[in-house]
C-alpha positions in Angstrom: 120.3 16.9 -24.1 121.0 14.5 -21.5 119.0 11.0 -21.7 115.9 12.1 -19.3 115.0 15.6 -21.4 115.6 13.5 -24.7 113.0 10.8 -23.4 110.6 13.1 -21.8 110.3 15.2 -25.5 109.8 12.1 -27.3 107.4 10.8 -25.4 105.6 14.4 -26.0 106.4 14.3 -29.6 104.9 10.6 -30.6 102.0 11.4 -28.5 98.5 10.2 -29.9 97.8 13.9 -30.5 100.7 14.7 -32.1 101.1 11.7 -34.4 97.6 13.0 -35.3 98.5 16.1 -36.3 101.6 15.3 -38.3 99.4 12.3 -40.3 96.3 14.4 -40.8 98.6 17.0 -42.2 99.7 14.5 -44.7 96.8 13.7 -45.7 95.5 17.1 -46.5 99.0 17.5 -48.5 97.9 14.0 -50.4 94.7 14.8 -51.1 95.5 18.7 -52.5 98.1 17.1 -54.6 100.9 18.9 -52.3 103.4 16.9 -53.7 106.4 19.2 -53.8 105.7 19.7 -49.9 105.4 15.6 -49.0 108.8 15.2 -50.7 110.7 18.5 -48.9 109.7 16.8 -45.9 111.0 13.4 -47.0 114.4 14.7 -48.0 114.3 16.1 -44.0 113.3 12.9 -42.6 116.1 11.1 -45.2 118.8 12.5 -43.5 118.0 9.9 -40.5 116.1 7.1 -41.6 116.2 5.3 -45.7 113.6 7.9 -47.7 114.9 7.4 -51.1 112.3 8.0 -53.2 111.5 10.7 -55.8 107.9 9.9 -56.4 105.6 11.9 -53.6 103.0 8.7 -53.5 106.0 6.4 -52.1 107.5 9.0 -50.0 104.1 9.5 -48.3 103.5 6.0 -48.0 107.1 6.1 -46.0 106.3 8.9 -43.8 102.7 7.9 -42.8 104.2 4.5 -42.1 106.7 6.3 -39.9 104.2 8.5 -37.8 100.5 7.0 -38.2 99.1 6.8 -34.6 98.2 3.1 -34.6 102.0 2.9 -34.2 102.3 5.4 -31.4 102.1 1.9 -28.3 104.8 0.2 -29.3 106.6 3.2 -30.1 106.2 4.8 -26.4 107.0 1.3 -25.2 110.1 1.2 -26.8 110.8 4.4 -25.6 110.3 3.6 -22.1 112.7 0.1 -22.6 115.4 2.3 -23.7 115.6 4.9 -21.4 115.3 2.7 -18.5 118.3 0.7 -20.3 119.9 4.4 -20.7 120.5 3.5 -24.0 120.9 7.3 -25.3 122.5 5.9 -28.9 119.0 4.1 -29.9 116.8 6.3 -28.2 118.7 9.3 -30.6 117.2 7.6 -33.2 113.6 8.0 -33.2 114.4 12.0 -32.9 113.9 12.1 -36.7 110.2 13.3 -35.9 111.8 16.5 -34.2 112.2 17.4 -38.7 108.7 17.8 -38.5 108.0 20.2 -35.5 106.6 22.6 -38.2 104.4 20.5 -39.9 100.9 22.2 -38.3 102.3 25.7 -39.9 102.5 23.8 -43.1 99.8 25.7 -45.5 97.8 23.7 -48.0 96.9 24.8 -51.0 94.3 23.6 -53.7 97.1 23.2 -56.7 100.1 22.9 -55.6 102.5 24.8 -58.3 105.4 22.1 -57.3 104.4 19.6 -59.1 106.8 18.7 -62.0 105.3 15.5 -63.4 106.0 15.3 -67.3 105.8 12.2 -69.1 108.9 10.2 -70.3 106.8 8.6 -72.8 104.0 9.5 -74.9 101.7 6.8 -76.6 102.2 8.3 -80.2 104.1 6.6 -82.0 105.2 5.6 -85.4 104.0 2.0 -87.3 106.5 -0.3 -88.2 106.3 1.5 -91.8 107.2 4.9 -91.1 105.4 7.9 -91.3 102.3 8.5 -93.8 100.7 11.9 -94.9 97.1 12.5 -95.3 95.6 14.6 -98.3 95.2 17.2 -95.9 98.7 17.2 -94.4 99.6 17.6 -98.0 97.2 20.6 -98.9 99.2 22.2 -95.6 101.9 23.4 -97.2 104.1 20.2 -95.5 103.1 20.9 -92.2 102.4 16.8 -91.5 100.9 15.6 -88.8 101.9 12.0 -88.2 99.7 9.3 -88.3 100.0 6.4 -86.2 98.2 2.9 -85.8 95.3 2.2 -83.0 96.6 -0.2 -80.4 95.5 -1.1 -76.9 97.0 1.3 -74.0 98.2 -1.6 -72.4 101.2 -2.4 -70.0 102.7 -4.4 -72.4 102.5 -2.0 -75.3 104.1 0.5 -72.8 106.6 -1.5 -72.3 107.4 -1.8 -76.2 107.6 1.7 -76.5 109.9 2.3 -73.6 112.1 -0.2 -75.2 112.0 0.8 -78.8 109.9 3.3 -79.4 107.0 1.4 -81.5 104.5 -1.1 -80.7 105.1 -2.6 -84.1 108.0 -5.3 -83.1 108.2 -8.9 -81.6 109.1 -8.5 -77.9 109.5 -11.8 -76.5 107.5 -11.9 -72.9 110.2 -13.8 -71.2 112.2 -10.6 -71.6 109.9 -9.0 -68.3 110.8 -12.4 -66.1 113.9 -10.1 -65.0 112.2 -7.1 -64.0 111.8 -6.5 -60.1 110.2 -2.7 -60.5 108.3 -0.9 -62.8 107.3 2.7 -62.7 103.9 3.8 -65.0 102.7 6.2 -62.9 100.9 8.8 -64.6 101.4 6.7 -68.8 97.0 6.5 -69.6 97.2 2.5 -69.0 94.0 1.3 -69.9 94.8 -2.0 -69.3 97.3 -4.5 -67.2 97.6 -6.3 -70.1 101.1 -8.2 -70.0 102.1 -7.7 -66.2 101.2 -11.2 -65.6 104.4 -12.2 -67.1 106.4 -10.2 -64.6 106.5 -13.5 -62.4 110.0 -11.5 -59.9 108.1 -7.9 -59.6 108.7 -6.9 -56.5 107.6 -3.3 -56.8 105.1 -1.6 -59.0 103.3 1.7 -59.4 100.6 2.1 -61.7 98.6 5.2 -60.2 96.9 7.7 -61.9 96.0 5.6 -64.8 92.7 4.7 -66.4 92.5 1.3 -64.9 88.9 -0.6 -63.8 90.3 -4.1 -64.2 93.4 -5.6 -62.3 92.5 -9.3 -63.0 95.8 -9.5 -65.0 97.9 -9.1 -61.4 96.5 -12.7 -60.1 99.3 -14.8 -59.4 102.5 -12.4 -59.1 103.6 -13.8 -55.8 106.5 -12.0 -55.0 105.0 -8.3 -55.3 105.7 -6.5 -52.0 104.5 -3.2 -52.9 102.1 -2.4 -55.1 100.5 1.3 -55.7 97.4 1.7 -57.5 95.8 5.0 -56.7 93.6 7.2 -58.8 92.4 4.6 -60.9 88.6 3.5 -61.8 89.0 0.4 -59.7 86.1 -1.3 -58.1 86.9 -5.0 -57.4 90.4 -5.9 -55.6 89.6 -10.0 -55.4 92.3 -11.0 -57.4 95.0 -8.8 -54.8 94.2 -12.2 -52.6 97.0 -13.8 -54.3 99.5 -11.5 -53.9 100.6 -13.3 -50.8 104.1 -11.3 -50.4 102.4 -7.8 -50.4 103.3 -5.6 -47.5 102.6 -2.2 -49.0 99.4 -1.5 -50.7 98.0 2.0 -51.8 94.5 2.0 -53.7 93.2 5.5 -52.8 91.0 7.5 -55.2 89.2 4.4 -56.5 85.3 2.9 -55.6 86.6 0.3 -53.5 83.7 -1.0 -51.3 84.8 -4.3 -50.1 87.9 -4.9 -49.2 87.9 -8.5 -47.7 90.0 -9.8 -49.9 92.8 -8.3 -47.9 92.1 -10.2 -45.0 93.8 -13.2 -46.4 97.2 -11.5 -46.9 99.5 -12.5 -43.8 102.4 -9.9 -44.7 100.5 -6.7 -45.3 101.6 -3.8 -43.3 100.1 -0.6 -44.6 97.2 0.2 -47.1 96.1 3.4 -47.9 92.1 3.8 -48.6 91.6 7.2 -48.7 88.9 8.0 -50.9 87.0 4.8 -51.4 83.5 4.0 -49.8 85.2 1.3 -47.0 82.6 0.0 -44.3 84.2 0.7 -41.0 84.1 -3.0 -40.2 86.4 -4.2 -42.6 89.0 -1.5 -41.8 88.7 -2.5 -37.7 89.2 -6.0 -39.6 91.8 -5.0 -41.2 93.5 -3.1 -37.8 93.1 -6.1 -35.9 95.5 -7.6 -38.1 98.2 -5.4 -37.1 98.0 -3.7 -40.5 98.5 0.5 -40.7 95.4 1.5 -42.0 94.8 5.0 -44.2 91.5 6.6 -44.2 90.5 9.8 -44.7 89.3 10.4 -41.2 92.8 9.4 -39.6 91.8 10.3 -35.4 88.1 10.0 -35.6 87.8 5.9 -37.2 84.4 5.4 -35.5 83.0 7.4 -38.1 81.8 5.7 -41.6 81.9 6.5 -44.6 78.5 7.3 -45.9 
């Protein structure tokens, strides 16, 4: 393909209409939990641009950042500059979008059979004193059910279980200072107690848990990517302290005020799907140059009801 033909084809591929189609389909797949299909699309594109994530939520975020309609104007300007400079090599770097040319024909289903997540760690854990049997268990011909002690399903306790298989152990908090990434999606977390010690963490995924209070995130100044999707979060005031935050997924919560995000100078992408956020606040984020994902891509003037 000569440079003129490539430029014309890319211009059509990066049109507002086509980017709306791509992003709309990605949103539909994400909302209907068609995670396997999202990963398939990411794998196709990853041959040309780095998308080396296994988690569907992160694949989704990276795909949307690449193809969101808000990126269209800048991309089309860049394509024109490269064409006028006869720069075929760099023009070809945008051809990864052709890997999604059949996206409109992908069927969105209500339940994705490709979801293969299985928690690696359960919360049932033996106590320091070992297992014990109840009288009922003795009557069941030795078919014992192990009793466990009650403990908080917190970030700190989950770290203990992952490291040692029990919560009944001394674990110095300074051990957490060296970690840069934590993957704790689908872990049954009920609190983030302990995450405040992770002062060097850059990437944190605690999506799909039972969290409502995120105050423990206060002051994690090195955090760049934060995934809080599908919890029970209503207030995000503490996020104003995450001064290096670039990527934020707070979809599927009950957030109606995102003004704390206006203080974040490095913010690039926010997923707000499923939150009743007023359009005036969404508009404010967009004025900051942030790519904002809502339920109504391509029709942003409609407010949430």
